[in-house]
N, C-alpha and C positions, 0 to 999 in steps of 0.2 A: 403353679396350679396344685401340685401335691402339698405344698405348705398350707394352702387354704383348706384342703381337706383335713389335714392334721389339726388345724386350729378349730375347725368345726367339730371334729371328733373329740377334741379336748374339752370343748364347751359342753358337749353332750355328756361326757364322762363326769365332769364336775357336777352337773345337775343330778345325775344318777347317784353320785356320792352323797350329795346333800339329801336326797330323798331317802336313801338307805340309812344315813345317820339320823335322820328325823324319826324313822321307824324305831331304831335302837333307843333313841332318847325317849320317845313316847313309851316304849315298853318299860324302860327303867322307871320313869315317873309313875306309871300305873302300878307296877309291882312294888315300888318303894312305898307308895301311899297305902296300898292294900295290905302289905305284909309288915310294914314298919321298916325303918332303915337298918338299924343295927342293935337296938336294945332288947327286943323280944327274943324268945327262944327260936321261933320260926321266922325271923326277920330276913330281909333281903340279902344282907351281906353275910349271913351264916351259911349260905349255900355256895359251894365252890364255883358252880357254873355261873351264878349271879355275880361273883367277884370278877370272873372273866368278862362278863358282859359289862360290868361297871368300868373296868379298866379300858375296854374298847370305847365306851361312851366318853370317858374323860379324855382319852387321846383324840377322839373324833372332834370333841368340842375345841380342844387346843388347836387341832389341825385346821378347823374351819375359822377360828378366830384370829389366827396369825397368818396373814396373807404372805405367800411366798415360802412358807415353811413346808417341808416335805418330811413329815414324821409318820407317814403311813407304814414304814418299815417297823416302827414300834408296835403298831397294831398287829402286824403279821408275827412279830416276835412273841407277843403275849399269847396269841392264838396257838402258835406252834409249840411253845414250851409249856403251856397249860394242859395240852392234850397229852 
């Protein structure tokens, strides 16, 4: 019975992860379109916080696209060492 609860909890956490990743990806797309990606002076990748967000987005996309991969520690690594 406990295993069934953990499976249910895991499915809920996976859906929450997809929703949060979707918010980060949407934020990236909107900001990259409005500010420009890298070439302008005030472009998206010229700000260090946006570089952090971009690295999280890239690792999130990799994590979602490769089933069975657990690279969430890389997202935590980038967040920890960028602060």
